[in-house]
N, C-alpha and C positions, 0 to 999 in steps of 0.2 A: 301058737300065737307068740309074737315077740313085741315087747314094748320098748320104745326108745325115748328116754326122758329128755335128752339134750340133743336137739337136732338143729341143723341150719337149713333154711330154704333159700335156694338160689333161683332168681328169676331173671331172664335175659329178654332182650327184644325179640329174638327168634331162636328157633331150635339150633341153627348152625352156630350162632354165637355161644350158646350154652355148651355145645359139644366141644368147641375150641377152648372154652374156659376150663371145662372138666379135664380135657387132655393136658392143658398147661400145668395143672396141679396134680396130674396123674391120679385122678379120682374117678375116672370113667367107670371102672369096674366096681366101685364101692357105693354107687348110688342106691339109696334105700327105696325110693319111689320116684315115679315120674307122673305126677298128677295131670300135667299138661306137657305138650312138646317143648315148651320153653321154660319149664320149671323142674327142678330136681331137689329132692330131700336127701341131705347127707348127715352123717354123724357130725357133731359140733367140731371135732378136731379136723375133719376133712373140709368142712366149710371154712374154717380159719386158714387151712393150708391153701385153699383156693383164693381167698382174699390176698394172702401174702404173695402167691404166685403172680397174681394180676398186678399188685403193687410193684413187684420187682421188674415187671415188663413196662412200667410207666403208665399203667391203667389204674384208675382210682375209682373203684366201685362204691356206690352208695351202700353203707353198712348200717343196718338198724338192729339194735340189740334189745 
């Protein structure tokens, strides 16, 4: 069993959008869990990288801390 204390949860409108966002941040292989097709759980650093990658592409995701 492995515990992750600091994670980020990414939720998109659909699975395709989530896949594109994960690919943009090069985080696809580091997803910890997929509780739903449009939801991914990532380590906090990877979640931050994803937000930065989207911001660099002119997309501004809603971020809740």
